[in-house]
C-alpha positions in Angstrom: -28.5 -52.3 -49.2 -25.3 -51.9 -47.3 -27.1 -49.1 -45.4 -29.8 -51.8 -44.3 -27.1 -54.4 -43.2 -25.3 -51.9 -40.9 -28.4 -50.6 -39.5 -29.4 -54.3 -38.3 -25.9 -54.9 -37.0 -25.7 -51.6 -35.1 -29.4 -51.7 -33.7 -28.8 -54.9 -32.9 -25.6 -54.6 -30.8 -26.9 -51.1 -29.2 -30.4 -53.1 -28.2 -28.4 -55.9 -26.7 -26.1 -53.7 -24.6 -29.0 -51.8 -23.3 -31.1 -54.7 -22.6 -27.9 -56.3 -20.5 -27.7 -53.0 -18.5 -31.8 -52.6 -17.7 -31.5 -56.7 -17.0 -28.9 -55.6 -14.5 -30.7 -52.8 -12.9 -33.6 -53.1 -10.3 -36.4 -53.1 -10.8 -37.2 -55.4 -14.1 -39.2 -52.9 -15.3 -36.4 -50.6 -16.6 -35.1 -53.5 -18.8 -38.1 -52.4 -21.3 -37.1 -48.5 -20.9 -33.4 -49.4 -21.9 -34.2 -51.9 -24.6 -35.9 -49.9 -27.1 -36.0 -46.4 -27.7 -32.6 -44.8 -26.4 -30.9 -47.8 -28.2 -32.6 -47.0 -31.4 -32.0 -43.3 -31.2 -28.2 -43.8 -30.4 -28.0 -46.3 -33.4 -29.8 -43.9 -36.0 -27.6 -40.8 -34.4 -24.4 -42.9 -35.3 -25.6 -43.7 -38.9 -26.6 -40.1 -39.4 -23.1 -38.8 -38.4 -21.3 -41.1 -40.7 -23.9 -40.3 -43.6 -24.4 -37.0 -43.3 -22.2 -35.2 -40.6 -22.3 -33.5 -37.3 -24.5 -30.7 -38.0 -27.2 -32.8 -39.6 -27.1 -35.1 -36.7 -26.9 -32.3 -34.3 -30.4 -30.8 -35.9 -32.0 -34.5 -35.5 -31.1 -34.9 -32.0 -32.8 -31.5 -31.1 -35.9 -33.2 -32.6 -35.5 -36.3 -30.9 -35.3 -34.5 -27.5 -38.3 -32.2 -28.6 -40.0 -35.4 -29.5 -39.2 -37.1 -25.7 -39.8 -33.7 -23.9 -43.3 -34.1 -25.8 -44.1 -37.7 -24.5 -43.2 -36.5 -21.1 -45.9 -33.9 -21.5 -48.5 -36.4 -23.0 -47.7 -39.2 -20.4 -48.6 -36.7 -17.6 -51.6 -35.1 -19.5 -53.1 -38.5 -20.1 -52.4 -39.4 -16.4 -54.4 -36.8 -15.2 -57.0 -36.7 -17.8 -57.6 -40.8 -16.6 -57.4 -40.4 -13.0 -58.3 -36.8 -11.9 -61.0 -36.1 -14.5 -62.2 -39.7 -14.7 -62.5 -39.7 -18.6 -62.1 -42.6 -20.4 -58.9 -43.9 -22.5 -59.6 -43.2 -26.2 -60.6 -39.4 -25.7 -58.0 -38.8 -23.0 -55.3 -39.8 -25.5 -57.2 -38.0 -28.2 -57.1 -34.7 -26.2 -53.4 -35.4 -24.9 -52.3 -36.1 -28.6 -53.2 -32.3 -29.3 -51.1 -31.3 -26.0 -48.0 -33.5 -27.4 -48.5 -32.1 -31.2 -48.5 -28.4 -29.5 -45.3 -29.0 -27.5 -43.7 -30.7 -30.0 -44.0 -28.3 -32.8 -43.4 -25.3 -30.2 -40.2 -27.0 -29.0 -39.2 -27.3 -32.7 -40.4 -23.8 -33.4 -38.4 -22.3 -30.5 -35.1 -24.2 -31.6 -35.4 -22.6 -34.8 -37.6 -25.1 -36.9 -35.5 -27.6 -37.6 -36.8 -30.6 -38.7 
C-alpha cells in the first residue's frame, strides 16, 4: 500500500514540475510534452532504483529508450503514410504498428534482449 502512496506523491510532484517547465516554455504546445511521459518515466525509474537497484533500473531505462525511438519511427512512418501515400488513418496506424514492433524489439535485441 505504501508503494502506491509513494508513486502517487513522487509522480504528482514530478508531473507538476514538468508542467510548470512546459508552461514557461514557448510555444505552449510543449506543456503537454513535458507534462506526461518524461515525468512519469523519471518517477518510475526513481522508484525502481529504490526497490531493485541500479542494474535493474539501467535495463529498464534501455527498454524505455528503445520504446521512445520506436515511437519516433512510428510517428514519422504514420505521417508519411497519411500525407504522401494518402492512406486513411486506420490502415496507416495499423501498418505503422508493425513498424513500431519491429523497431522496438529489434533495438531490445541489439541491447542484449533485456526487458
